[in-house]
C-alpha positions as CSV (number, residue, x, y, z in Angstrom):
1,M,94.7,124.9,109.1
2,R,91.9,125.4,111.7
3,I,88.3,124.8,110.7
4,S,86.2,127.8,111.8
5,V,82.7,127.7,113.3
6,G,81.4,129.4,110.1
7,R,83.0,126.7,108.0
8,R,81.5,124.0,110.1
9,S,78.1,125.6,109.7
10,M,78.6,125.8,105.9
11,I,79.6,122.1,105.7
12,A,76.6,121.0,107.8
13,A,74.2,123.1,105.8
14,S,75.5,121.7,102.5
15,V,75.1,118.1,103.7
16,T,71.7,118.7,105.1
17,A,70.4,120.4,102.0
18,L,71.7,117.8,99.7
19,A,70.6,114.9,101.8
20,A,67.1,116.4,101.8
21,G,67.2,116.6,98.0
22,I,68.3,113.0,97.7
23,V,65.5,111.8,99.9
24,V,62.9,113.8,98.0
25,T,64.1,113.0,94.4
26,P,63.0,109.3,94.3
27,A,59.5,110.3,95.4
28,L,59.0,112.3,92.3
29,A,59.2,109.4,89.9
30,Q,57.7,105.9,89.6
31,T,59.9,103.2,90.8
32,A,60.1,99.6,89.7
33,P,62.4,96.7,90.7
34,A,65.8,97.4,89.2
35,A,69.5,96.7,89.7
36,P,71.4,99.4,91.6
37,A,72.5,102.4,89.7
38,A,76.2,102.6,88.9
39,N,78.7,104.2,91.2
40,D,82.2,102.9,91.3
41,T,83.6,105.6,93.5
42,A,83.1,103.7,96.7
43,N,81.2,100.7,95.5
44,A,82.5,97.3,94.7
45,Q,79.7,96.5,92.2
46,D,78.8,98.0,88.9
47,A,75.3,98.8,87.6
48,A,74.6,95.2,86.9
49,G,75.7,94.1,90.4
50,A,78.9,92.6,89.1
51,D,82.1,93.0,91.1
52,I,84.5,95.8,90.0
53,V,87.9,94.4,89.1
54,V,90.9,96.7,89.4
55,T,94.5,96.2,88.6
56,A,95.9,98.7,91.1
57,Q,98.4,96.1,92.2
58,R,99.3,95.0,88.7
59,R,97.1,92.0,89.0
60,S,93.3,91.6,88.6
61,Q,91.3,91.5,91.9
62,R,88.1,92.8,93.3
63,L,88.2,96.4,94.5
64,Q,87.1,95.2,98.0
65,D,90.0,92.7,98.2
66,A,92.8,95.3,97.4
67,P,94.7,96.3,100.5
68,V,95.5,99.8,99.2
69,A,93.8,103.2,99.1
70,V,92.4,103.2,95.6
71,T,89.4,104.8,93.9
72,A,88.2,103.2,90.7
73,L,85.9,104.8,88.0
74,S,84.6,102.9,85.0
75,N,83.8,104.5,81.7
76,E,80.1,104.6,82.7
77,A,80.9,106.3,86.0
78,L,83.0,109.0,84.2
79,D,79.9,109.8,82.1
80,Q,77.6,109.7,85.1
81,F,79.6,112.2,87.1
82,N,80.2,114.5,84.1
83,I,84.0,113.9,84.2
84,S,85.3,115.2,80.9
85,D,89.0,115.7,81.8
86,T,91.5,115.1,84.6
87,R,90.5,118.2,86.6
88,D,87.0,116.8,87.2
89,L,88.3,113.8,89.0
90,M,88.8,115.8,92.2
91,T,85.0,116.1,92.6
92,V,84.7,112.4,93.3
93,V,88.2,111.2,94.5
94,P,89.0,111.9,98.1
95,S,92.3,113.7,98.9
96,L,92.9,114.6,95.2
97,Q,93.6,118.1,94.1
98,V,94.3,119.2,90.5
99,S,95.8,122.6,90.1
100,P,96.7,124.9,87.2
101,V,100.5,125.3,87.1
102,A,101.5,128.5,88.9
103,A,102.4,131.3,86.4
104,S,101.5,129.0,83.5
105,N,98.6,128.1,81.3
106,S,95.5,126.0,81.8
107,G,96.6,123.1,79.6
108,N,99.2,122.2,82.2
109,A,98.3,120.8,85.6
110,T,99.9,119.5,88.8
111,F,98.4,116.8,90.9
112,F,98.3,116.5,94.7
113,L,97.3,113.6,96.8
114,R,97.2,114.0,100.6
115,G,99.0,117.4,100.2
116,M,101.9,115.9,98.1
117,G,102.4,117.2,94.6
118,Q,104.6,118.5,91.9
119,Q,104.9,122.2,91.6
120,A,106.7,122.6,88.2
121,A,108.6,120.7,85.6
122,T,111.1,123.2,84.2
123,N,113.1,123.2,87.5
124,G,113.9,119.5,87.1
125,S,111.6,118.3,89.9
126,E,109.9,114.9,89.8
127,A,106.2,114.3,90.0
128,A,104.9,113.3,93.4
129,V,101.8,111.8,91.7
130,G,102.7,109.7,88.7
131,I,100.5,109.6,85.6
132,Y,100.2,106.3,83.7
133,I,98.4,105.7,80.4
134,D,98.0,101.9,79.8
135,D,100.8,101.3,82.3
136,F,103.2,103.7,80.6
137,Y,104.6,106.6,82.6
138,Y,103.7,110.1,81.3
139,P,106.9,112.2,81.5
140,S,105.6,115.8,81.5
141,I,103.0,118.2,83.1
142,S,102.5,119.9,79.7
143,G,99.2,118.7,78.3
144,S,98.5,116.7,81.4
145,V,94.8,117.7,81.5
146,F,93.7,114.6,79.7
147,E,90.3,114.3,78.0
148,T,88.5,111.1,78.9
149,V,88.2,109.7,75.3
150,D,87.4,105.9,75.0
151,L,88.6,105.0,78.4
152,D,87.9,101.7,80.1
153,R,88.6,102.9,83.6
154,V,90.6,105.3,85.8
155,E,92.2,104.3,89.0
156,V,93.6,106.7,91.6
157,L,96.1,105.2,94.2
158,R,96.9,107.2,97.3
159,G,100.2,106.9,99.2
160,P,103.8,106.1,98.1
161,Q,104.1,104.0,95.0
162,G,107.3,102.3,93.8
163,T,107.1,98.6,94.6
164,L,104.4,98.1,92.0
165,F,105.2,100.7,89.3
166,G,108.0,101.6,86.9
167,R,108.5,105.1,88.2
168,N,109.0,105.9,91.8
169,T,106.4,108.4,93.2
170,I,106.1,109.7,96.7
171,G,102.4,110.7,96.8
172,G,100.4,108.3,94.6
173,A,99.5,107.4,91.0
174,I,96.7,108.0,88.5
175,R,96.2,105.3,86.0
176,Y,94.2,105.7,82.8
177,T,93.3,102.5,81.0
178,T,92.0,102.8,77.4
179,R,89.8,100.2,75.7
180,R,92.0,97.6,74.1
181,A,91.5,96.0,70.7
182,E,89.2,93.0,70.9
183,L,89.7,89.9,68.7
184,G,86.9,88.4,66.7
185,K,84.4,91.3,67.3
186,W,83.1,94.1,65.2
187,S,82.1,97.0,67.5
188,G,82.2,100.7,67.8
189,S,80.6,103.8,69.2
190,I,80.0,107.4,68.4
191,K,79.3,110.1,70.9
192,G,78.3,113.7,70.5
193,T,77.9,116.5,73.0
194,I,76.7,120.1,72.7
195,G,76.5,122.6,75.5
196,T,76.6,126.2,76.6
197,Y,79.7,128.3,76.1
198,D,80.1,126.8,72.6
199,R,80.8,123.3,73.7
200,Y,81.0,120.8,70.8
201,D,82.4,117.3,71.3
202,L,82.5,114.4,68.9
203,T,84.3,111.2,69.8
204,G,84.2,107.7,68.4
205,A,85.8,104.3,68.3
206,L,85.8,101.4,65.9
207,N,87.1,97.8,66.5
208,V,87.8,95.7,63.4
209,P,88.8,92.0,63.7
210,I,91.5,90.8,61.4
211,G,91.1,87.1,60.9
212,D,90.9,85.2,64.1
213,F,94.3,86.3,65.5
214,A,94.3,90.1,65.3
215,A,92.2,93.2,65.7
216,L,92.6,97.0,65.0
217,N,91.0,99.6,67.2
218,V,90.8,103.2,66.1
219,S,89.5,105.9,68.4
220,G,89.6,109.7,68.5
221,G,87.7,112.9,68.8
222,H,87.4,116.6,68.7
223,L,86.6,118.4,71.9
224,Q,85.8,122.1,71.9
225,H,84.9,124.4,74.8
226,G,84.5,128.2,74.5
227,G,86.0,130.8,76.7
228,Y,84.1,132.2,79.7
229,V,86.1,135.2,80.9
230,K,85.4,138.6,79.2
231,V,88.3,140.7,77.9
232,Q,87.5,144.3,78.9
233,S,89.8,145.8,76.2
234,G,88.0,143.8,73.5
235,G,88.4,140.4,71.7
236,K,87.2,136.9,72.2
237,D,86.5,135.5,75.7
238,V,89.5,133.6,77.2
239,G,89.5,130.2,78.8
240,G,88.5,128.2,75.8
241,T,90.0,124.8,74.9
242,N,90.3,122.9,71.7
243,A,91.6,119.3,71.6
244,D,92.0,116.7,68.8
245,L,93.1,113.1,69.4
246,V,93.6,110.0,67.4
247,R,94.7,106.6,68.8
248,L,95.5,103.4,66.9
249,Q,95.8,100.0,68.7
250,L,96.7,96.8,67.0
251,A,96.4,93.5,68.9
252,I,98.0,90.3,67.6
253,E,97.6,86.9,69.3
254,P,99.8,84.4,67.4
255,T,99.1,81.8,70.0
256,S,96.8,81.4,73.0
257,R,99.7,82.3,75.3
258,L,101.2,85.3,73.4
259,R,99.6,88.7,72.8
260,I,101.2,91.7,71.2
261,D,99.6,95.1,71.6
262,L,101.0,98.0,69.5
263,A,99.6,101.5,70.0
264,G,100.2,105.0,68.6
265,Q,98.7,108.3,69.6
266,Y,98.8,111.8,68.3
267,S,97.0,114.7,70.1
268,E,96.9,118.5,70.1
269,D,95.6,120.4,73.0
270,N,95.2,124.2,72.5
271,N,94.2,126.6,75.3
272,D,93.1,130.1,74.3
273,G,93.9,132.5,77.1
274,I,94.1,131.9,80.9
275,A,90.9,132.2,82.8
276,Y,91.6,134.6,85.7
277,N,90.6,137.9,87.1
278,N,92.7,140.7,88.7
279,P,90.8,142.4,91.6
280,G,93.8,144.6,92.4
281,P,95.3,146.6,93.9
282,F,97.5,147.5,90.9
283,T,99.2,150.7,92.1
284,P,102.8,149.7,92.9
285,V,104.4,150.9,96.1
286,A,108.1,151.9,96.7
287,P,110.2,149.0,98.0
288,A,111.0,148.8,101.7
289,A,114.6,149.4,102.8
290,G,116.8,146.6,101.5
291,A,114.0,145.0,99.5
292,A,114.0,144.7,95.7
293,A,111.6,146.9,93.7
294,T,108.8,145.2,91.8
295,A,108.9,145.3,88.0
296,A,105.7,147.5,88.1
297,W,107.3,150.1,90.3
298,R,110.4,150.3,88.1
299,Y,108.2,150.5,85.0
300,N,106.2,153.5,86.4
301,L,109.5,155.4,87.0
302,F,110.0,155.9,83.3
303,A,106.5,155.5,82.0
304,T,105.4,159.2,82.2
305,P,108.7,160.6,80.7
306,R,108.3,158.2,77.8
307,G,104.6,158.9,77.3
308,L,103.5,155.5,78.4
309,P,100.4,154.8,80.6
310,L,101.0,154.2,84.2
311,Y,100.5,150.7,85.7
312,N,97.5,151.4,88.0
313,E,93.9,150.6,88.9
314,T,92.8,151.2,85.3
315,Y,93.5,147.5,84.7
316,R,91.5,146.1,87.5
317,S,88.9,143.5,86.6
318,S,85.4,145.0,86.4
319,C,83.6,141.8,87.2
320,F,84.3,138.3,88.5
321,Y,84.5,136.8,85.0
322,C,86.5,139.7,83.6
323,Q,90.1,140.6,82.9
324,Y,91.4,143.7,81.2
325,G,93.5,142.0,78.5
326,T,97.2,141.7,77.7
327,L,99.6,143.1,75.1
328,N,99.9,139.7,73.5
329,R,97.1,137.1,73.9
330,E,98.1,134.3,76.3
331,F,97.9,130.7,75.1
332,S,99.3,127.2,75.6
333,N,99.5,124.6,72.8
334,T,100.7,121.1,73.5
335,T,101.4,118.4,70.9
336,Y,101.8,114.8,72.1
337,K,103.1,111.8,70.1
338,S,103.7,108.3,71.4
339,A,104.4,104.8,70.2
340,Q,104.0,101.8,72.5
341,A,104.5,98.1,72.4
342,T,103.3,95.6,75.0
343,V,104.2,91.9,74.7
344,T,102.5,89.6,77.2
345,W,103.7,86.0,77.3
346,D,102.0,83.4,79.6
347,L,105.0,81.2,80.2
348,T,102.9,78.7,82.2
349,N,99.6,78.8,83.9
350,N,101.4,80.4,86.9
351,F,104.0,82.8,85.3
352,T,103.6,85.7,82.9
353,L,106.4,87.7,81.3
354,K,105.5,91.2,80.0
355,S,107.6,93.8,78.1
356,L,106.4,97.4,77.9
357,T,108.3,99.7,75.5
358,S,107.4,103.3,74.8
359,W,108.6,106.4,73.0
360,Q,107.0,109.7,73.9
361,D,107.4,113.3,72.6
362,V,105.8,116.3,74.3
363,Y,106.0,119.7,72.7
364,N,104.6,122.8,74.4
365,R,104.5,126.4,73.1
366,A,103.0,129.0,75.5
367,S,102.8,132.7,76.2
368,N,102.1,134.2,79.6
369,D,101.9,137.9,80.5
370,Q,102.4,138.1,84.2
371,D,101.5,141.7,84.6
372,S,98.1,140.9,83.2
373,T,97.9,144.3,81.3
374,P,98.6,145.6,77.8
375,L,101.7,147.4,79.2
376,P,105.3,146.1,78.7
377,V,105.8,145.6,82.4
378,F,106.7,141.9,82.8
379,G,106.3,138.8,80.7
380,G,104.6,138.4,77.3
381,G,107.3,136.1,75.8
382,I,106.7,132.8,74.1
383,T,108.3,129.8,75.8
384,I,109.0,126.5,74.1
385,T,109.5,123.3,76.2
386,K,110.2,119.9,74.9
387,T,110.3,116.5,76.5
388,K,111.4,113.3,74.8
389,A,111.4,110.0,76.7
390,F,112.1,106.4,76.1
391,T,111.0,103.8,78.6
392,Q,111.5,100.0,78.9
393,E,110.0,97.8,81.5
394,L,110.1,94.0,82.0
395,Q,107.7,92.4,84.4
396,L,107.5,88.9,85.7
397,N,104.3,88.1,87.6
398,G,103.4,84.8,89.0
399,K,102.1,82.5,91.7
400,L,103.9,79.9,93.8
401,F,103.2,77.4,96.6
402,D,99.7,76.4,95.5
403,D,98.8,80.0,94.7
404,R,99.6,81.1,98.3
405,L,102.2,83.5,97.0
406,N,101.3,86.1,94.4
407,F,104.1,88.4,93.2
408,V,104.8,91.2,90.7
409,S,108.4,92.0,89.9
410,G,110.0,94.2,87.3
411,L,113.0,96.1,85.9
412,F,112.5,99.7,84.7
413,Y,114.5,102.1,82.6
414,I,113.8,105.6,81.4
415,N,115.9,107.9,79.3
416,Q,114.5,111.4,79.3
417,R,115.7,114.6,77.6
418,D,114.4,118.1,78.2
419,P,116.3,120.4,75.7
420,D,116.0,124.1,76.0
421,S,114.9,126.3,73.1
422,L,115.2,130.0,72.2
423,P,111.9,131.8,73.0
424,G,109.5,132.4,70.2
425,R,109.2,135.9,71.6
426,A,111.4,137.7,74.2
427,N,110.1,138.5,77.6
428,T,109.8,142.1,78.7
429,T,110.9,143.4,82.1
430,A,110.1,147.0,83.0
431,G,109.7,147.9,79.4
432,V,112.9,146.4,78.2
433,P,113.0,143.2,76.0
434,V,115.3,140.6,77.6
435,V,117.9,138.9,75.4
436,T,118.4,135.1,76.0
437,T,122.1,134.5,76.4
438,T,122.1,130.9,77.6
439,L,120.2,127.7,77.1
440,G,119.9,124.7,79.5
441,F,119.6,121.0,78.7
442,R,118.5,118.4,81.2
443,F,119.1,114.7,81.0
444,L,117.7,111.9,83.1
445,K,118.6,108.2,83.1
446,S,116.9,106.1,85.7
447,Y,117.3,102.4,86.5
448,A,115.1,100.4,88.9
449,A,114.2,96.9,90.1
450,Y,111.1,96.2,92.2
451,I,109.1,93.4,93.6
452,D,105.8,93.3,95.4
453,A,104.1,90.2,96.9
454,N,101.5,88.8,99.2
455,F,101.7,85.5,101.0
456,A,98.7,83.6,102.5
457,L,99.8,82.6,106.0
458,T,96.4,81.2,106.6
459,D,93.1,81.2,104.8
460,K,92.3,84.6,106.3
461,L,95.7,86.2,107.0
462,K,98.1,87.5,104.3
463,L,101.6,89.0,104.7
464,L,102.2,91.9,102.3
465,G,105.6,93.2,101.2
466,G,107.6,94.9,98.5
467,Y,111.0,96.4,97.8
468,R,112.5,98.8,95.2
469,Y,116.0,99.9,94.4
470,S,116.5,102.8,92.0
471,E,119.2,105.1,90.7
472,D,118.4,108.4,89.1
473,H,121.3,109.9,87.0
474,R,120.7,113.6,86.5
475,D,122.7,116.0,84.3
476,I,122.3,119.6,83.4
477,R,124.3,121.6,80.9
478,I,124.2,125.3,80.2
479,K,125.5,126.6,76.9
480,S,126.1,130.1,75.5
481,V,123.7,131.1,72.8
482,A,126.3,133.2,71.1
483,T,129.2,130.7,71.0
484,G,127.7,127.4,72.0
485,A,130.4,127.0,74.6
486,A,129.7,125.4,78.0
487,V,128.9,127.9,80.7
488,A,128.0,125.6,83.6
489,S,127.1,122.0,84.2
490,G,126.0,119.7,87.0
491,S,125.7,116.0,87.5
492,D,124.6,113.7,90.3
493,V,123.3,110.2,91.1
494,F,120.4,109.8,93.5
495,K,120.0,106.3,94.9
496,S,117.0,105.0,96.9
497,N,115.8,101.9,98.7
498,T,112.1,101.9,99.4
499,Y,109.7,99.3,100.7
500,R,106.2,98.3,101.7
501,A,105.2,95.9,104.5
502,G,101.8,95.0,105.9
503,L,99.2,92.5,106.9
504,Q,95.7,91.8,105.4
505,Y,93.0,89.9,107.3
506,D,89.8,88.7,105.7
507,W,87.2,88.5,108.5
508,T,84.5,87.3,106.1
509,S,84.0,87.2,102.4
510,D,82.7,90.8,102.7
511,I,84.9,92.3,105.4
512,M,88.6,92.9,105.1
513,T,91.1,95.0,107.1
514,Y,94.7,95.8,106.4
515,V,97.7,97.7,107.8
516,N,100.6,99.0,105.7
517,V,103.8,100.9,106.1
518,A,105.4,102.3,102.9
519,T,108.3,104.5,102.1
520,G,108.5,107.0,99.3
521,F,111.3,108.9,97.5
522,R,111.6,111.8,95.2
523,A,115.0,112.5,93.6
524,G,116.9,115.8,93.9
525,G,118.1,117.9,91.0
526,Y,119.3,121.3,89.9
527,N,117.6,124.7,89.8
528,P,117.5,126.8,86.7
529,Y,120.7,128.6,85.8
530,M,121.0,132.2,87.1
531,A,124.1,134.2,86.1
532,T,123.5,136.6,89.0
533,Q,123.9,134.0,91.7
534,N,127.0,132.2,93.0
535,P,127.2,129.4,92.1
536,P,125.0,129.8,89.0
537,L,123.6,126.3,89.4
538,T,122.2,125.3,92.8
539,A,121.1,121.8,93.7
540,F,118.2,120.7,95.8
541,E,118.2,117.4,97.7
542,P,115.9,114.4,97.5
543,E,112.9,114.1,99.7
544,T,111.6,111.0,101.5
545,A,108.5,110.0,103.3
546,I,107.2,107.1,105.4
547,T,103.4,106.5,105.5
548,Y,101.5,104.3,108.0
549,E,98.1,103.3,106.7
550,A,95.2,101.2,108.0
551,G,92.0,100.5,106.2
552,A,88.8,98.4,106.1
553,R,86.8,97.3,103.1
554,M,83.3,96.3,104.3
555,Q,80.0,95.3,102.7
556,F,76.8,94.5,104.5
557,L,73.2,93.4,103.7
558,N,74.1,91.2,100.8
559,R,76.5,93.9,99.5
560,R,73.9,96.6,99.4
561,I,76.0,98.8,101.7
562,T,79.7,99.5,101.1
563,I,81.9,101.3,103.7
564,N,85.6,101.8,102.9
565,P,87.4,103.9,105.6
566,T,91.2,104.6,105.6
567,I,93.4,106.3,108.1
568,F,97.1,107.4,107.5
569,Y,100.0,109.1,109.2
570,T,103.0,110.4,107.2
571,N,106.5,111.7,108.2
572,W,107.9,113.8,105.4
573,N,111.6,114.8,105.2
574,K,113.6,117.3,103.2
575,I,110.5,118.6,101.5
576,Q,111.1,120.3,98.1
577,I,109.6,123.8,98.4
578,Q,109.1,126.1,95.4
579,A,109.4,129.9,95.2
580,L,109.2,132.2,92.1
581,Q,112.3,134.2,91.1
582,P,113.2,136.1,87.9
583,D,116.1,134.5,86.1
584,N,118.8,136.2,84.0
585,T,116.4,136.3,81.0
586,G,113.6,138.1,83.0
587,T,111.5,135.0,83.1
588,L,109.8,133.9,86.3
589,V,111.3,130.5,87.2
590,K,110.4,128.0,89.9
591,V,113.3,127.6,92.3
592,L,113.4,124.7,94.7
593,S,114.9,124.5,98.2
594,N,114.5,121.9,100.9
595,A,112.5,122.4,104.0
596,G,113.1,120.3,107.1
597,T,110.3,118.0,108.0
598,A,106.5,117.8,108.1
599,R,104.0,115.4,109.4
600,S,100.4,114.7,108.3
601,Y,97.6,112.5,109.3
602,G,94.1,112.0,108.0
603,F,91.0,110.0,107.4
604,E,89.3,109.0,104.1
605,L,85.9,107.4,103.6
606,E,84.2,106.1,100.5
607,W,80.7,104.7,100.9
608,S,77.5,103.7,99.1
609,A,74.1,102.3,100.0
610,S,71.2,100.8,98.0
611,V,68.3,102.4,99.7
612,S,66.0,100.4,97.4
613,E,66.3,98.5,94.2
614,A,65.9,101.8,92.4
615,V,67.7,104.3,94.6
616,R,71.4,104.4,95.5
617,I,73.2,107.1,97.6
618,F,77.0,107.5,97.8
619,G,79.7,109.8,99.0
620,T,83.3,110.4,99.9
621,F,85.0,112.3,102.8
622,A,88.6,113.3,103.5
623,Y,90.2,115.0,106.4
624,L,93.8,116.2,106.2
625,N,96.0,117.7,108.9
626,L,99.4,118.7,107.4
627,H,102.0,121.1,108.9
628,Y,105.7,121.8,109.1
629,T,107.7,120.6,112.1
630,D,111.0,122.1,110.8
631,I,111.6,124.4,107.8
632,G,115.3,123.7,107.5
633,R,117.0,125.9,104.9
634,A,113.9,126.7,102.9
635,D,113.2,130.2,101.8
636,G,109.8,131.9,101.8
637,I,108.0,129.9,104.5
638,T,107.7,129.7,108.3
639,L,106.6,126.9,110.6
640,N,103.1,128.5,110.5
641,S,102.9,128.4,106.7
642,D,100.1,126.3,105.2
643,F,100.9,123.7,102.6
644,Q,99.6,124.3,99.1
645,R,96.7,122.3,97.8
646,A,96.1,120.7,101.2
647,P,92.4,121.5,102.2
648,P,91.5,120.2,105.6
649,I,88.2,118.9,104.5
650,T,86.8,117.7,101.2
651,F,83.7,115.6,100.6
652,S,81.1,114.6,98.0
653,L,77.6,113.4,98.4
654,G,75.2,112.2,95.8
655,G,72.4,109.9,94.7
656,A,71.1,108.0,91.7
657,H,67.7,106.8,90.8
658,T,66.9,104.2,88.1
659,L,63.5,104.0,86.5
660,R,63.0,100.9,84.4
661,L,60.3,101.1,81.7
662,D,58.0,98.3,80.5
663,S,59.8,98.4,77.2
664,G,63.1,97.5,78.8
665,A,64.5,101.0,78.5
666,K,65.7,102.8,81.6
667,I,66.1,106.4,82.9
668,V,68.9,107.1,85.3
669,S,69.0,110.4,87.2
670,T,72.1,111.3,89.2
671,I,72.9,114.3,91.4
672,N,76.3,114.9,93.0
673,Y,77.6,117.7,95.3
674,S,81.3,118.2,96.0
675,F,83.0,120.5,98.6
676,Q,86.5,121.9,98.7
677,D,87.7,123.6,101.8
678,D,90.0,126.7,102.0
679,Q,93.4,126.0,100.5
680,R,96.6,127.7,99.7
681,S,97.4,128.2,96.0
682,I,101.2,127.7,96.2
683,A,103.9,127.1,98.8
684,A,105.9,130.4,99.2
685,D,104.3,133.0,101.5
686,A,105.0,136.0,99.3
687,D,103.3,134.5,96.2
688,A,100.5,132.5,97.8
689,L,96.8,133.2,97.7
690,M,94.2,131.6,100.0
691,L,91.5,130.1,97.9
692,P,88.1,130.3,99.6
693,A,86.1,127.1,100.2
694,Y,83.4,126.3,97.6
695,G,80.8,123.6,96.8
696,L,79.6,122.5,93.3
697,L,76.4,120.8,92.4
698,G,76.1,118.7,89.3
699,G,73.4,116.5,87.8
700,R,72.6,114.2,84.9
701,I,69.5,112.4,83.4
702,D,70.2,109.6,81.0
703,F,67.8,107.6,78.8
704,T,69.0,104.3,77.5
705,D,66.9,102.2,75.1
706,A,66.0,98.5,75.6
707,S,68.9,97.3,73.5
708,G,71.5,99.3,75.5
709,K,72.9,100.6,72.2
710,F,71.5,104.1,72.2
711,S,71.5,106.7,75.0
712,I,70.8,110.4,75.4
713,G,71.5,112.5,78.4
714,L,70.9,116.0,79.7
715,F,73.6,117.2,82.1
716,G,74.5,120.3,84.1
717,T,77.6,121.3,86.0
718,N,77.9,124.0,88.7
719,L,74.1,124.2,88.7
720,L,74.0,126.8,91.5
721,D,76.3,129.0,89.4
722,K,78.9,129.3,92.2
723,K,81.7,131.7,91.7
724,Y,84.9,130.0,92.8
725,F,88.7,129.9,92.3
726,I,90.7,126.9,91.2
727,G,94.1,128.5,91.5
728,G,96.0,131.7,91.8
729,I,99.3,133.4,92.4
730,R,100.5,136.7,93.8
731,F,103.5,137.8,91.6
732,S,105.4,139.4,94.4
733,S,108.3,140.4,92.0
734,V,105.9,141.8,89.5
735,G,103.3,143.6,91.6
736,A,100.1,141.9,90.5
737,A,98.0,139.0,91.6
738,R,95.8,136.8,89.5
739,W,93.0,134.4,90.6
740,N,92.2,131.5,88.3
741,V,88.4,131.3,88.1
742,G,86.4,128.1,87.8
743,R,83.8,127.6,85.0
744,P,80.3,129.0,85.6
745,R,77.1,127.0,85.3
746,E,76.9,125.0,82.1
747,V,74.3,122.7,80.7
748,G,74.3,120.4,77.7
749,V,73.1,117.3,75.9
750,S,75.0,114.2,74.9
751,A,74.0,111.2,72.8
752,K,75.8,108.0,72.3
753,F,75.3,105.1,69.9
754,K,77.0,101.7,70.2
755,F,77.2,99.0,67.6
């Protein structure tokens, strides 16, 4: 995608205006000697000046010493940047895009890093960006918009992952780490938030010691956010969310070398309506010669004779935050249940054995009316999706040769089932309810072994390397609803060998550079069953990638300035491309085919600087150039097609000021601006929309008392009240387009008490 002169001017103006604001802000308040304000995004120190420790490589190390592209955010930084759920991460993490699922509800999201992402789950595709909660792989995109409740930190790793993690991912990984139960310590916290658009959040956590060998941690919350898109035909505004979560963690340490962590979680995430508008045009046109007619055109053929309203401009949105309304209200409700066990055994001072066992159950019930009107044109059914997964991972981590060799190794197994269900309500196509005649059942068993290590060749030079072997066994079975008899089936095994190799050089204690080459793999699978095609089950192939990366991690002036640049180049093969097609039940399904090849290159920068003891500025920048070099057998794209969720430029720029009072209390003021360039909403040309570039300004002022136990903050998001789109799709087979709209300006107050 080319960057226009107008776009360059917009970016330059944004940077200049915000930079001016940051320079002026400190002059408006008294300053006193103070530690730098917190900003983990590009900084290797926290608010107290202590080094940030990350576990991106499954071992604890300073962020500045990790030879990987990783962004780390502490719990304090999540609050400071007003990050309340997964979608907000893209405002501070370079190269990350979080997108509503095409033709789905806002509770489901797909994640893209450097242009690589998952487009759907119901077609059997794997995630390009793996989601991990306390090192456990999350198996679904349903309910994947996680709320940040009682987290210790979030880490986002860019580039292929596999030699360090249980599940193989081609684009990267997002790791959520919750606060663990602490032995021998009574502690807790409670936090409340109120804001515009009926926002009411209440979260809390309590840590209870049990003797001197165990502890119980209980955390949870209720998070509520009202709708913000008006329904023209009447009724409550859409776009509201309502989430409830409870998490139990029990830690037991029978000996100083053995720790057992047991955890269970239950959550409900309810999304009331989909926040979009429909600018039109709505009037359907006759199909071109040889082309299929849209559902809207076919509906209008019989609408008048049957006394039904025509599908036309009557149903156009009357304002930006407006939609006409649908026949049945759209929604998405996700229930998540999990049980996990982590056993950590320090065999010796140099070797640790860890077992990670999990059971997870994800249940989603949703309704989507693709024609976006109260007319029975297309959609309106209730779909039910289920995912049940069991995982087992064994890790052996250790050090050898006088600590010159550090390694992480593991065995991983996942058994995942995605059974189909009868719809809660039938879809409608051109006024006719569609009868479900078949159900599909998907099964996955995956086995993997991996190792990753670094070896100190000298005091300054390290050799980096890793290897992974995996087998994905995939099965799909289609059964008749009427008889239960098998209609079609497919089975295949996808094997992969992936690796990582590189060098790391420590020029000084504050300057490190590295080079890496890593390969990635995403398994193939089977598209949804379609009785109208031959064969009724079509397969798509695995995709692979090789990424070359170089980076530097630098700090200057007694670590007051941090500069972390990264460059990369990727060759991407047999890319899985999605298009929307109606199946034999009249439901729009995501069908995958393989494009040929693509190549990408880019630059990422994370930086921060302590201008004074009270003022800190920080920012991120990412440039991405990604395009096809061969489209292979893929449908719906050309060599000139843009990739979805691959904006050429994104950046953020902000500043923080700390005012320390004589009483020992402090006031921290933070401002942050983030910019997203033009980007395509989905892959296929016929269904894609081009989302215009936008920038968002957010801010926060926090007061913390001298004890550090009580704090209260005033915050605002989208302070300039920018109208912008976060997703969208042109339903080419239906005849309508919808644009997912971002939330307007919101302000609120939050208070937190720790004990």
